[in-house]
C-alpha positions in Angstrom: 75.4 -24.5 -12.0 76.1 -24.8 -15.7 74.1 -21.7 -17.5 74.1 -21.2 -21.2 73.5 -17.8 -23.0 70.0 -17.0 -24.1 68.6 -14.8 -27.0 66.1 -12.1 -26.0 62.8 -13.2 -25.1 60.5 -14.3 -27.9 57.2 -16.3 -28.4 56.2 -17.7 -25.1 59.0 -15.5 -23.4 56.7 -13.9 -21.3 55.4 -17.5 -19.7 59.0 -18.2 -19.2 59.8 -15.2 -17.5 56.8 -15.7 -15.3 58.0 -19.2 -14.3 61.4 -18.2 -13.6 59.9 -15.5 -11.3 57.8 -18.1 -9.6 60.3 -20.8 -9.2 63.3 -18.6 -8.5 66.4 -17.6 -10.7 68.4 -20.3 -8.9 66.3 -23.2 -10.0 65.3 -21.7 -13.5 67.4 -20.2 -15.7 65.7 -16.6 -16.6 65.3 -15.9 -20.4 68.3 -13.4 -21.4 70.7 -14.7 -19.0 74.7 -14.2 -20.3 77.5 -15.4 -17.9 78.6 -13.0 -15.5 75.5 -11.2 -14.8 73.3 -11.7 -11.6 70.3 -14.0 -12.7 67.8 -11.4 -10.7 68.7 -8.5 -12.4 68.7 -10.3 -15.8 65.2 -11.3 -15.1 64.0 -7.8 -14.1 65.9 -6.7 -17.6 64.0 -9.2 -19.7 60.6 -8.5 -18.2 61.1 -4.9 -19.0 62.1 -5.4 -22.6 59.2 -8.0 -22.8 56.9 -5.5 -21.4 57.7 -2.8 -24.0 57.5 -5.3 -26.8 54.1 -6.6 -25.7 53.0 -2.9 -25.5 54.5 -1.7 -29.1 53.0 -5.0 -30.5 49.3 -4.1 -29.7 47.0 -3.3 -32.6 44.6 -0.3 -31.7 41.2 -1.8 -30.9 38.3 -1.0 -33.3 36.7 2.4 -32.4 33.7 1.4 -30.9 30.3 3.1 -32.0 29.3 6.4 -30.5 26.4 5.5 -27.9 22.9 7.2 -28.5 21.9 10.2 -26.5 20.0 9.2 -23.5 16.1 10.3 -24.5 15.0 13.5 -22.7 12.8 13.9 -19.8 9.7 16.5 -20.6 9.1 16.6 -16.7 10.2 19.9 -15.0 13.3 19.7 -12.7 13.6 19.5 -8.9 13.6 22.9 -7.0 17.2 23.4 -6.0 16.0 22.6 -2.1 14.5 19.4 -3.0 17.4 18.5 -5.0 19.7 18.7 -2.1 17.2 16.7 -0.1 17.2 14.2 -2.5 21.0 13.7 -2.3 20.9 13.7 1.5 18.5 11.1 1.6 20.4 9.2 -1.1 23.6 9.3 1.2 22.1 8.2 4.5 22.9 4.5 5.5 20.5 2.8 8.2 22.3 2.3 11.5 21.2 2.5 15.0 23.0 3.8 18.1 24.6 1.8 20.9 22.8 -0.9 22.4 20.5 -1.0 19.4 19.0 2.3 20.0 17.7 4.4 17.4 18.4 7.5 18.7 16.7 11.0 18.3 17.8 11.4 14.4 15.2 10.4 11.9 15.6 7.5 9.6 16.1 9.3 6.3 16.4 5.9 4.1 13.0 5.4 5.8 11.6 8.8 4.5 13.1 8.3 0.7 9.5 6.2 -0.3 7.6 9.2 1.0 9.6 11.5 -0.8 9.7 9.6 -4.2 5.7 9.4 -3.7 5.3 13.2 -3.5 7.8 14.0 -6.0 5.9 11.8 -8.6 2.6 13.1 -7.6 3.8 16.5 -8.6 5.8 15.8 -11.9 9.1 16.3 -11.2 12.5 14.8 -13.1 15.5 14.0 -10.8 18.6 15.5 -11.5 20.9 13.6 -14.0 23.8 13.3 -11.2 21.5 11.9 -8.9 20.5 9.1 -11.1 23.4 6.5 -10.0 22.6 6.7 -6.3 19.0 6.3 -7.1 19.5 3.0 -9.3 21.6 1.9 -6.2 19.0 2.2 -4.0 16.4 0.9 -5.8 19.0 -2.2 -6.6 19.1 -2.7 -2.9 15.4 -2.2 -2.0 12.8 -4.0 -4.0 10.2 -2.2 -2.1 11.6 0.8 -3.2 11.7 0.2 -7.1 8.2 0.9 -8.4 8.6 4.8 -7.3 11.9 5.4 -7.7 11.8 3.8 -11.6 8.9 5.9 -12.1 11.1 9.1 -10.7 14.3 8.1 -12.4 12.5 8.3 -15.8 13.7 7.3 -19.3 17.6 8.7 -18.4 17.9 5.5 -16.1 16.9 2.9 -18.5 19.5 4.4 -20.6 22.0 4.1 -17.7 20.9 0.6 -17.1 21.7 -0.6 -20.2 25.5 0.0 -19.8 25.8 -1.4 -16.3 24.7 -4.8 -15.2 24.0 -4.2 -11.8 21.2 -2.0 -12.9 19.6 -4.1 -14.9 16.7 -4.8 -12.6 15.4 -1.5 -14.4 14.8 -2.9 -17.8 13.2 -6.1 -16.0 10.7 -3.7 -14.5 9.9 -1.5 -17.2 7.4 -2.4 -19.7 8.9 -4.0 -22.6 12.3 -3.8 -21.2 12.7 -0.3 -21.1 11.5 0.0 -25.1 8.6 1.6 -25.6 5.5 -0.5 -26.3 3.2 -0.4 -29.4 0.2 1.5 -29.4 -3.5 0.6 -30.1 -3.0 1.9 -33.6 0.1 -0.3 -34.4 -1.3 -3.6 -35.0 1.6 -5.1 -36.7 4.1 -3.9 -34.0 1.4 -5.8 -31.6 1.7 -8.8 -33.3 5.3 -9.0 -33.8 6.1 -8.0 -30.2 3.3 -10.9 -28.8 4.6 -13.4 -31.1 8.1 -12.8 -30.9 8.8 -10.7 -27.7 10.7 -12.2 -24.7 8.3 -13.2 -22.1 8.8 -10.1 -19.6 7.9 -8.0 -22.9 4.9 -10.0 -23.6 3.6 -9.8 -20.2 3.9 -6.0 -20.3 2.1 -5.6 -23.7 -0.7 -8.0 -22.5 -1.0 -6.0 -19.3 -0.9 -2.6 -21.2 -3.5 -3.5 -23.9 -5.8 -5.0 -20.8 -5.8 -1.5 -18.9 -6.7 0.0 -22.3 -9.0 -2.1 -23.8 -9.8 -5.5 -22.1 -11.7 -7.3 -24.9 -8.7 -6.5 -27.2 -6.2 -8.0 -24.5 -8.2 -11.3 -24.5 -8.8 -11.6 -27.8 -4.8 -11.4 -28.0 -4.4 -14.0 -25.7 -6.6 -16.2 -26.9 -4.7 -16.3 -30.4 -1.7 -18.5 -28.5 -3.3 -19.4 -25.7 -3.4 -23.3 -27.0 0.8 -23.3 -27.6 1.9 -21.2 -24.4 3.8 -23.3 -21.6 1.6 -23.9 -18.2 3.6 -21.2 -16.2 3.6 -18.7 -18.7 -0.3 -19.3 -19.2 -0.7 -18.8 -15.2 0.9 -15.4 -15.6 -1.0 -14.2 -18.6 -4.3 -15.6 -16.8 -3.4 -13.2 -13.8 -3.7 -10.0 -16.1 -7.3 -10.7 -16.6 -8.2 -9.3 -12.9 -7.7 -6.1 -14.7 -11.1 -5.1 -16.0 -12.7 -8.7 -15.2 -16.1 -8.5 -16.2 -19.1 -11.0 -17.6 -17.7 -10.8 -21.2 -14.5 -12.7 -19.8 -16.6 -15.7 -18.8 -16.6 -17.9 -22.0 -12.8 -17.6 -21.9 -12.6 -18.6 -18.3 -14.9 -21.4 -18.6 -12.6 -23.0 -21.0 -9.8 -22.4 -18.9 -11.4 -24.6 -16.5 -10.2 -27.7 -18.8 -6.6 -26.5 -18.5 -4.0 -29.2 -18.0 -2.6 -27.4 -15.3 -4.4 -27.4 -12.0 -2.7 -24.1 -11.3 -4.6 -22.5 -14.3 -7.5 -24.3 -13.2 -7.9 -22.8 -9.6 -6.8 -19.3 -11.1 -9.8 -19.5 -13.7 -12.1 -20.8 -11.0 -11.0 -17.7 -8.6 -11.7 -15.1 -11.4 -14.9 -16.6 -12.1 -16.2 -16.8 -8.5 -15.6 -12.8 -8.3 -18.4 -12.8 -11.0 -21.2 -13.5 -9.2 -23.5 -13.8 -12.1 -21.2 -16.7 -13.9 -21.9 -20.1 -13.9 -19.6 -21.4 -12.0 -20.8 -18.8 -9.3 -24.2 -20.3 -9.4 -22.6 -23.8 -9.3 -20.9 -22.9 -6.4 -23.8 -21.7 -4.7 -26.0 -24.4 -5.4 -23.1 -26.7 -3.8 -22.4 -24.6 -0.8 -26.2 -24.0 -0.3 -27.0 -27.7 0.3 -24.4 -27.9 2.8 -25.5 -25.1 5.1 -29.1 -24.5 6.6 -31.1 -22.7 9.6 -32.3 -25.5 11.9 -35.9 -23.8 13.2 -36.5 -26.5 15.3 -34.5 -25.2 18.2 -35.3 -22.8 20.8 -32.8 -20.3 19.4 -32.5 -20.6 15.2 -28.9 -21.7 14.4 -27.0 -22.6 11.5 -26.4 -26.3 10.9 -23.8 -27.7 8.6 -23.4 -30.8 6.7 -20.0 -30.7 4.8 -19.5 -32.3 1.2 -18.5 -36.3 2.1 -16.7 -36.3 -1.5 -15.0 -34.2 -4.0 -16.4 -35.3 -7.3 -15.2 -34.3 -10.9 -17.3 -31.4 -11.1 -16.1 -30.0 -8.1 -12.5 -30.4 -9.1 -13.1 -28.6 -12.6 -14.7 -25.8 -10.6 -11.3 -25.3 -8.9 -11.9 -27.4 -5.5 -8.6 -28.6 -4.7 -9.2 -32.2 -3.4 -6.1 -33.1 -1.1 -5.9 -30.8 2.0 -2.7 -29.4 3.4 -1.4 -31.4 6.8 -3.8 -31.1 9.7 -6.8 -30.3 7.6 -9.9 -32.7 7.2 -11.3 -33.3 3.9 -15.0 -32.4 4.6 -14.0 -29.1 6.0 -11.7 -28.3 3.6 -13.8 -28.9 0.8 -16.8 -26.9 2.6 -14.5 -23.8 2.6 -13.7 -23.7 -0.8 -17.5 -23.9 -1.3 -18.6 -21.3 0.8 -15.6 -19.1 -0.5 -16.4 -19.5 -4.1 -20.2 -18.9 -3.7 -21.8 -15.6 -4.3 -22.4 -13.7 -0.9 -25.8 -13.1 -2.0 -26.7 -17.0 -1.9 -26.8 -16.7 1.9 -29.7 -14.0 2.7 -31.7 -16.1 0.3 -31.0 -19.2 1.6 -30.9 -18.3 5.4 -34.7 -16.8 5.7 -34.1 -13.4 4.1 -31.5 -12.4 6.9 -29.0 -9.6 6.7 -25.4 -10.2 7.0 -25.1 -8.7 10.3 -27.9 -11.4 11.6 -26.3 -14.1 9.6 -23.1 -13.9 11.2 -24.8 -13.6 14.4 -26.4 -16.8 14.3 -25.1 -19.7 16.6 -23.6 -22.6 14.4 -23.8 -25.9 15.7 -21.2 -28.6 15.8 -18.2 -26.3 16.0 -18.4 -25.6 12.3 -18.5 -21.5 13.5 -14.6 -20.9 12.6 -14.7 -22.8 9.2 -17.9 -21.2 7.9 -16.9 -17.5 9.1 -13.3 -18.1 7.9 -14.8 -18.9 4.3 -17.4 -16.2 4.5 -14.4 -13.7 5.4 -12.3 -14.7 2.3 -15.5 -14.6 0.2 -16.1 -11.0 1.3 -12.2 -9.9 0.5 -12.7 -11.8 -2.9 -16.0 -10.2 -3.8 -15.2 -6.6 -2.6 -18.4 -6.8 -0.2 -18.5 -3.9 2.2 -21.7 -5.3 3.9 -20.3 -8.7 4.7 -17.0 -7.0 5.7 -18.9 -4.9 8.1 -20.7 -7.6 9.5 -17.6 -10.0 9.9 -15.4 -7.3 11.2 -18.1 -6.4 13.9 -17.9 -3.1 16.0 -14.3 -2.4 16.8 -15.0 -2.4 20.6 -16.1 -6.1 20.9 -14.3 -7.6 23.7 -13.3 -10.6 21.5 -9.9 -9.8 19.8 -10.9 -11.7 16.7 -14.3 -9.9 16.1 -17.3 -11.9 15.2 -16.4 -13.5 12.1 -12.7 -13.1 11.3 -10.1 -15.9 12.5 -7.4 -13.8 12.7 -6.2 -9.9 12.7 -4.9 -10.8 9.5 -8.1 -11.5 8.3 -9.5 -8.3 9.6 -6.8 -6.2 8.0 -7.9 -7.6 4.7 -11.7 -7.2 5.3 -11.0 -3.2 6.2 -9.4 -3.0 3.0 -12.8 -3.4 1.2 -14.1 -0.4 3.1 -13.6 3.2 2.1 -10.7 5.0 3.4 -12.4 7.3 5.9 -14.5 4.2 7.2 -11.3 2.3 7.9 -9.4 4.8 9.6 -12.6 5.3 11.8 -12.7 1.8 12.6 -9.4 1.3 13.6 -8.9 4.5 15.9 -11.9 3.0 17.5 -10.4 -0.3 18.1 -7.0 1.3 19.2 -9.2 3.3 21.8 -10.7 0.2 23.1 -7.9 -2.2 22.5 -4.9 -0.6 22.7 -1.7 -0.6 20.2 -0.4 -4.2 21.1 -2.6 -5.7 18.5 -3.3 -2.9 16.2 0.0 -3.0 13.9 -1.2 -4.9 11.2 -5.0 -2.9 11.0 -2.5 0.6 10.7 -1.0 -0.8 7.7 -4.1 -0.8 5.7 -5.1 2.8 6.5 -4.5 5.6 4.1 -1.7 8.2 4.6 -1.3 10.7 6.0 -3.4 9.0 9.0 -6.8 11.1 9.3 -7.0 13.4 12.6 -8.9 10.9 14.6 -6.9 7.9 13.9 -3.4 9.9 14.6 -4.8 11.3 17.8 -5.9 7.7 18.8 -2.2 6.3 18.2 -0.5 9.1 19.8 -3.1 8.8 23.0 -2.6 4.9 23.2 1.8 5.5 23.0 1.2 8.2 25.8 -0.9 5.9 27.8 1.6 2.9 27.5 4.3 5.3 28.0 2.6 6.6 31.5 2.3 2.7 32.4 6.3 2.5 32.3 5.8 -0.1 29.6 8.9 -1.4 27.2 9.1 1.3 24.8 10.8 -1.0 22.0 7.5 -3.2 22.4 5.8 -0.2 20.4 8.9 0.2 17.9 6.7 -0.7 15.0 4.1 1.6 15.7 6.4 4.3 16.3 8.1 3.7 13.0 4.6 3.7 11.3 4.0 6.9 12.8 6.7 8.7 12.0 5.7 7.9 8.2 2.2 7.9 8.4 1.1 10.4 10.9 -0.1 13.9 10.1 3.0 16.5 10.0 0.3 18.8 11.6 0.5 16.8 14.9 4.1 17.7 15.5 2.8 20.1 17.9 0.7 18.0 20.3 3.7 15.8 20.7 6.2 18.8 22.3 5.1 17.7 25.7 5.8 14.2 25.4 9.4 14.6 24.5 10.8 15.1 27.9 11.7 12.5 30.0 9.3 11.1 32.3 9.0 10.4 35.9 9.2 6.3 36.3 6.8 4.3 38.2 8.1 1.8 40.9 7.4 -0.9 38.5 8.6 0.4 35.3 11.4 -1.0 32.9 14.6 0.5 34.0 15.5 3.4 31.5 12.2 3.2 29.9 11.4 7.0 30.5 14.8 7.8 28.6 13.9 5.4 25.6 10.1 7.1 25.4 11.8 10.8 25.3 13.9 9.5 22.8 11.3 7.8 20.6 8.9 11.2 20.8 12.0 13.3 20.1 12.3 11.2 16.8 8.9 11.4 15.9 8.6 15.0 16.4 11.7 15.8 14.3 10.5 13.4 11.7 7.3 15.3 11.2 8.6 18.5 11.0 11.0 17.3 8.6 8.3 15.5 6.3 6.7 18.9 6.5 9.5 20.8 5.4 10.1 18.0 2.2 6.4 18.7 1.3 7.3 22.4 1.3 10.4 22.1 -0.9 8.3 19.9 -3.2 6.2 22.9 -3.6 8.7 25.6 -4.4 9.7 26.7 -7.8 11.4 24.2 -10.2 15.4 24.9 -10.6 16.7 25.3 -14.2 16.3 22.9 -16.9 18.9 20.3 -17.2 
């Protein structure tokens, strides 16, 4: 092969060296090669020289501006034991034992939300060194974010501006992590409202609405006509906070909006105001469809559903086209009844109470549709009397109750009642029906569970264990118990941690699973008690 000497690499020499290395020196002569030298050695020598040249030729970059210091956190620091506990909770990774078994050890990641709630309620600040792990945990679990970011405080927002992986913290914080203008700063409010990013404007409107509902409505009115439809929908949703009769004129105008979703949301908000003109119109329409037939031997409700969806009904939020599988007339009827004030029915149906109305038979198979609409109305209007009537007695044999069409509906109705009444109802439901249908109902009960509710759950679990039931069928309830049962109940569980004698028809190995599950429950309750005590101890040194 004929090779000619080459000068030292220059210009695009680095690319030439890379090409020679990729193709091989027997196919491509490396820059800097001279006769009598081994081509591979010449390639390496030239690469070394060029590397020095490249490094020596770099110009120093402009010095970056020093970062501003993170804002201080005025809250008191965690007690040392609580700080160590937080590090343990954040280091835990969820897993399971062999064959999918969870084992007897507590699931620490499932205790983190409760720990954060306690720390926030008691006004503690996190150790700075825990913030990266806390932000990583919040990044992986959206359900954790509100409590985690509240606990993380201003220093976490400072960190989030430096790491793209944590930018979600800026989106979740009001004003993107910047302080929102106060009520005494009208110019800053106007500037942020007219020029801010959408998330900043939503945060601003929500903050003002929480403090001064009329001021938020007036601010929204200034730009309403020029907002995009999807933005109008989000802004309108903020009026749920502090909704009252003074919002009615604005919402009435929104009924003429060009967006169907905006119209529907405005109608929903107006129907939650029983004295509104829309509620009155819906009461007239719904009332004309439902009556009591007194000519029968037993009085019964008769229904004549609408035959058409006219322009007035559409303007008031009635969606004309039903979903697949629903008839038009029943679809329209349900929307009218749902939006009518519940006080309509006592006047319309002979002065009867909600319990008496719900107990009336309904002709021609209209009962499910009518009662389901009353359920939605009771939830929307937060009416406890109607909720009680539709829930019925917890010991009633029918699983859906006298009015609710599903356990999901019952859970929503329960949410309109006070915490103590709710817990008592669910405890009596479990005592009658067991745990197989109770999971959704337990989810709306206040934490920690009341004494009667906790005992009802433990007793039902014990009955299921003695019956040789599949323990994994109750894993959801057991997981709820670990998070919601009062830690004071741990002592009552000691007798359930031993492996029981298994009935002949029991699932193979069920006794061992049950013992393991109760051991984990007991250990978790004691750990929760310890966590609470650690967060009550004297705080550590100021960070």
